[in-house]
C-alpha positions in Angstrom: 101.2 98.3 81.2 99.0 97.9 84.3 99.3 95.8 87.4 96.3 93.8 88.7 96.4 92.2 92.1 93.9 89.4 93.1 93.7 88.4 96.7 92.8 85.0 98.1 89.1 85.6 98.2 89.2 86.4 94.4 90.6 83.0 93.6 89.1 80.9 96.4 87.5 78.5 93.9 87.2 77.6 90.2 84.5 80.3 89.7 87.0 82.9 91.0 89.7 81.8 88.6 87.2 82.1 85.7 86.3 85.6 86.9 90.0 86.5 86.8 89.9 85.5 83.1 86.8 87.7 82.6 88.4 90.7 84.2 91.7 90.2 82.3 89.7 90.2 79.0 88.0 93.5 79.8 91.2 95.4 78.8 93.7 95.1 75.9 96.5 96.4 78.0 99.6 94.4 78.9 99.0 93.1 82.4 101.2 92.1 85.3 98.8 89.9 87.4 99.8 89.3 91.0 97.9 86.5 92.7 97.7 85.5 96.4 97.2 82.0 97.8 93.8 80.5 97.2 91.2 81.1 99.9 92.5 80.3 103.3 95.5 78.3 102.1 98.0 80.5 103.9 96.3 79.8 107.2 96.3 76.1 106.4 100.0 76.1 105.5 100.7 77.9 108.8 99.1 75.0 110.6 101.4 72.6 108.7 104.4 74.5 110.0 103.0 74.5 113.6 102.4 70.8 113.5 105.8 70.1 112.1 107.5 72.2 114.7 105.6 70.4 117.4 106.6 67.0 116.1 103.0 66.1 115.1 103.9 64.4 111.9 100.6 62.8 111.2 98.6 66.0 111.8 101.0 67.9 109.5 100.6 65.3 106.8 96.8 65.2 107.1 96.7 69.0 106.8 99.1 68.9 103.8 97.0 66.3 102.0 93.9 68.5 102.6 95.7 71.4 101.0 96.8 69.4 97.9 93.3 67.9 97.6 91.7 71.4 97.7 93.9 72.6 94.8 93.4 69.4 92.8 89.7 69.8 93.0 89.9 73.3 91.6 92.2 72.2 88.8 89.8 69.4 87.8 86.8 71.8 87.8 88.8 74.1 85.5 89.6 71.2 83.2 93.3 71.0 84.1 95.1 67.7 84.6 97.0 67.5 88.0 100.4 66.1 87.4 100.3 66.8 83.7 99.3 70.4 83.2 100.7 71.3 86.6 103.3 69.3 88.6 102.1 68.6 92.1 104.2 69.5 95.1 105.4 66.3 96.8 106.7 66.1 100.4 106.4 68.9 103.0 109.7 70.9 102.7 110.3 70.9 106.4 113.9 70.8 107.7 114.3 70.4 111.5 117.7 71.9 111.3 116.2 75.3 110.3 114.5 77.8 112.5 110.7 78.0 112.8 110.7 81.2 110.8 112.9 79.9 108.0 110.7 76.8 107.7 107.7 79.0 107.7 108.9 80.9 104.7 109.8 77.7 102.7 106.4 76.1 103.4 103.9 79.0 103.5 105.3 80.5 100.3 104.0 77.4 98.4 100.5 78.7 98.6 101.3 81.5 96.1 103.3 79.1 93.9 100.4 76.7 93.6 97.7 79.4 93.0 99.7 81.2 90.3 100.5 78.0 88.4 96.8 77.2 88.3 95.8 80.7 87.1 98.6 80.9 84.5 97.9 77.5 83.0 94.1 78.1 82.9 94.5 81.5 81.2 96.9 79.9 78.7 94.5 77.2 77.9 91.8 79.8 77.3 93.9 81.2 74.5 95.6 84.2 76.2 99.3 85.0 75.8 100.7 84.2 79.2 104.0 83.9 81.0 104.4 82.6 84.6 107.1 84.4 86.6 108.7 82.9 89.7 109.0 85.9 92.0 111.5 84.3 94.5 114.0 84.5 91.7 113.2 88.1 90.8 112.3 90.0 94.0 115.5 90.1 95.9 115.3 90.3 99.7 117.4 89.8 102.8 117.0 86.7 105.1 114.7 88.3 107.7 112.4 85.4 107.6 108.6 86.2 107.7 109.3 89.9 107.2 111.9 90.1 104.5 113.3 93.5 103.5 113.3 94.0 99.8 116.5 95.2 98.0 115.0 97.7 95.7 118.0 98.3 93.5 118.7 94.6 92.9 115.0 93.7 92.5 114.4 96.6 90.0 117.3 95.6 87.9 116.4 91.9 87.8 112.7 92.6 87.1 113.3 95.2 84.4 115.8 92.8 82.7 113.2 90.0 82.9 110.6 92.2 81.3 112.9 93.2 78.5 113.9 89.5 77.9 110.3 88.3 77.9 108.2 87.6 74.9 106.1 90.6 75.9 103.0 88.4 76.6 99.7 90.2 77.2 99.6 88.7 80.7 102.3 87.8 83.2 101.1 85.9 86.2 103.2 86.0 89.3 103.1 85.7 93.1 102.5 88.3 95.7 103.8 88.1 99.3 107.0 86.2 98.5 110.5 86.9 97.4 113.9 85.2 97.6 117.4 85.6 98.9 120.5 85.8 96.6 121.2 82.1 97.5 117.7 80.9 96.4 115.8 80.6 99.6 112.1 81.7 99.5 111.1 84.5 101.8 107.8 86.2 102.8 107.1 89.9 103.1 104.6 89.8 106.0 100.9 88.9 106.0 99.0 90.7 103.3 102.2 91.5 101.5 100.8 90.8 98.1 99.6 94.5 97.8 103.2 95.5 98.5 104.5 93.2 95.7 102.0 94.7 93.3 103.1 98.3 94.2 106.8 97.4 93.8 106.2 95.9 90.3 104.2 99.0 89.4 107.1 101.1 90.5 109.9 99.0 88.8 108.0 98.8 85.5 106.5 102.3 85.5 103.0 101.0 85.3 100.1 103.2 84.3 98.2 102.1 87.4 97.9 99.4 90.0 94.5 97.8 90.7 93.7 95.8 93.8 90.6 93.6 93.2 88.7 93.1 96.5 85.4 91.6 97.8 84.2 95.1 98.7 83.0 98.0 96.5 86.3 99.9 97.2 87.6 101.7 100.2 84.8 102.0 102.8 84.6 104.2 105.9 84.3 101.1 108.0 84.4 97.3 107.9 80.9 96.3 106.7 81.2 93.2 108.9 81.3 95.4 112.0 79.7 98.7 111.3 76.4 99.1 109.5 75.7 101.7 106.8 79.2 102.0 105.4 80.0 104.6 102.8 82.3 104.3 99.8 85.2 106.8 99.7 85.6 107.3 95.9 88.9 109.3 96.0 91.6 110.0 98.5 95.2 111.2 98.7 98.2 109.1 99.2 98.7 110.7 102.7 95.2 109.7 103.8 95.6 106.2 102.5 98.9 105.8 104.5 97.1 107.0 107.7 94.3 104.6 107.2 96.5 101.6 106.5 98.8 102.4 109.5 95.8 102.5 111.8 94.8 99.0 110.7 92.5 99.4 107.6 92.5 96.0 105.9 91.9 97.2 102.4 95.5 98.4 101.8 98.8 97.0 103.1 100.7 99.8 105.0 103.9 99.5 102.8 101.9 99.7 99.5 101.7 103.4 99.1 105.3 104.5 99.1 106.4 102.8 95.8 103.4 104.3 94.1 103.6 107.8 95.4 107.3 107.9 94.4 106.3 107.4 90.8 102.9 109.1 91.0 101.1 105.9 90.0 97.4 105.8 90.9 96.2 102.9 93.1 92.6 101.7 92.3 90.6 99.5 94.6 87.8 97.8 92.8 85.2 95.0 93.4 86.0 91.8 91.6 82.3 90.9 91.7 81.5 94.1 89.7 84.6 94.9 87.6 83.0 97.8 85.8 82.2 99.7 89.0 84.3 102.8 89.7 85.6 101.6 93.1 88.1 103.9 94.8 91.1 105.8 93.5 94.2 106.9 95.5 96.5 109.4 93.8 98.2 112.8 94.0 95.0 114.4 92.8 92.7 112.8 95.4 90.0 115.0 96.8 90.5 117.0 100.0 90.2 115.6 103.5 87.7 112.6 103.9 84.4 114.2 104.9 82.9 111.1 106.6 84.0 109.5 109.9 86.2 106.5 109.3 86.2 103.6 111.7 89.2 101.3 111.7 89.5 98.2 113.9 92.8 96.6 114.6 92.1 93.2 116.2 94.2 90.9 118.5 96.0 93.6 120.4 97.8 93.5 123.8 98.4 96.5 126.1 101.8 96.3 127.9 102.5 98.7 130.7 106.0 99.2 132.1 106.9 100.9 135.4 110.5 101.3 136.6 111.3 99.1 139.6 112.9 102.0 141.5 110.3 104.7 140.4 112.8 106.4 138.2 111.5 108.6 135.4 110.8 106.0 132.8 110.4 108.3 129.9 113.7 110.1 130.5 115.8 107.2 131.6 114.6 104.2 129.8 112.8 105.0 126.5 115.6 103.8 124.3 116.0 100.5 126.2 112.3 99.8 126.0 112.2 100.4 122.2 115.4 98.4 121.6 113.6 95.4 123.2 110.4 96.1 121.1 112.5 96.3 117.9 114.6 93.1 118.8 111.4 91.1 119.3 109.7 92.4 116.2 106.6 93.8 118.0 104.4 96.1 115.9 103.4 99.1 118.0 100.0 100.6 117.2 99.8 103.1 120.1 102.0 104.6 122.8 101.0 106.5 126.0 103.3 107.6 128.8 103.3 109.3 132.2 106.2 110.3 134.4 106.8 106.8 135.7 105.0 104.5 133.2 104.9 103.7 129.5 102.1 101.8 127.9 102.3 100.3 124.4 99.6 98.6 122.4 101.0 96.0 120.1 99.9 93.2 117.8 99.6 90.1 120.0 102.0 87.8 118.1 104.0 84.8 119.3 107.0 87.1 119.9 105.2 88.9 122.8 106.0 86.5 125.7 109.7 86.7 125.1 109.5 90.5 124.8 107.7 90.7 128.1 110.3 88.5 129.7 113.1 90.8 128.5 111.3 93.9 129.7 110.7 92.3 133.2 114.5 92.3 133.8 114.4 96.1 134.5 110.7 97.0 134.7 107.6 95.9 136.5 105.4 94.8 133.6 101.6 94.3 133.5 99.6 93.6 130.4 96.0 93.1 129.2 95.2 90.9 126.2 92.0 90.1 124.3 91.9 93.7 123.1 91.1 95.7 119.9 92.2 99.2 118.9 89.5 101.3 117.4 90.7 104.4 115.5 88.0 107.0 114.5 89.2 109.6 112.0 86.9 112.6 111.7 85.5 112.1 115.2 83.2 114.5 117.1 82.2 114.4 120.7 79.0 112.8 119.8 80.6 110.1 117.6 83.2 109.4 120.3 80.5 109.1 123.0 78.5 106.7 120.9 81.6 104.6 120.2 82.3 104.2 123.9 78.8 103.0 124.8 78.6 99.4 125.9 82.4 99.0 125.6 85.2 98.6 128.3 87.8 101.2 127.4 91.3 100.4 128.6 93.0 103.5 127.2 92.0 106.4 125.0 93.7 109.1 123.1 91.9 112.0 121.4 93.1 114.8 119.1 91.0 117.4 117.2 90.1 115.0 114.4 91.2 111.5 115.6 90.2 109.3 118.5 91.9 106.0 119.4 90.3 103.6 121.9 91.9 100.4 123.3 88.8 98.3 123.8 88.2 95.0 125.7 86.8 92.4 123.4 83.4 91.1 124.3 
């Protein structure tokens, strides 16, 4: 059995869904097919949550209607009957008594529910043996809304039992990114969490391999939208993949590697536009260190600098307090730098940042710079580093023998 994961770009329209069928038919293996929300649906559903939270009912409804219409148009182009083949979702499931984050999970998770129903019914009507799995009833998580923690033991038992009870179809279609609590509430695993779902399913079901189908040839040494003349990395080790994903590489979700490495399951990254291409392979037997420089951009960063109000030694006296606040406010730290009296952290600029800064200001003088990006260069040289700095405002830099990290002011 193999696991295939298709992202939103792979199923952004009817042609994409037909291409999924084409790729599925290229193998006779049993497949667990993990599908993300279609196109930019997750972003659109996030706007629904924001409008509801702000009391903008008309704006929320208009956005919701646009989302439903988008899916209905795809269904019709695929020859499916909305309301007959697939039951349409009615009202927005917003509850003002719930927190923003809980409402987020109940609403945004519907993107994956809709996309997988469309894909499953379409494949079934094309004569394939198909089952649709409802992942919120299978992947057990806690109630940490928007970044739920998976209960591996419970999830593995439920999913293995579901596989044994199934009719062993050739194709199971299910959702990435979402899970569910024991009492039936939908949860989300964090943005781009569909890769993680695919890896967990591969682990629980002892898959032969996990393949992520992307709109790029495989793992490249840079984002082709930013850096010219990118190079395909055909093979790499789990450890290198973890380093790349932690630094911000968009091809692989940071949590994806661990479940696969634990079972020695290879991860393949292949282009959905050219399914017979080799792509990239991540495994125990990956080649040695990557021999080309790798450029990784992490966008939408904010650099927060803390200085003790009484000029105490921040690092010695206050490190645990600072990181307690960072943890409590769910900030994702991408870089740390310290001196005797200051600590600077570069973090993702999320909606939790203002409250975290307010908490830090109780005991520290806090300054910050926003509109920043973090550029990580693995395999750097003095010449490469100097070229990377040209024409850019560098707010902070760290350099080791092989890796440079630059906090850069956005243009």
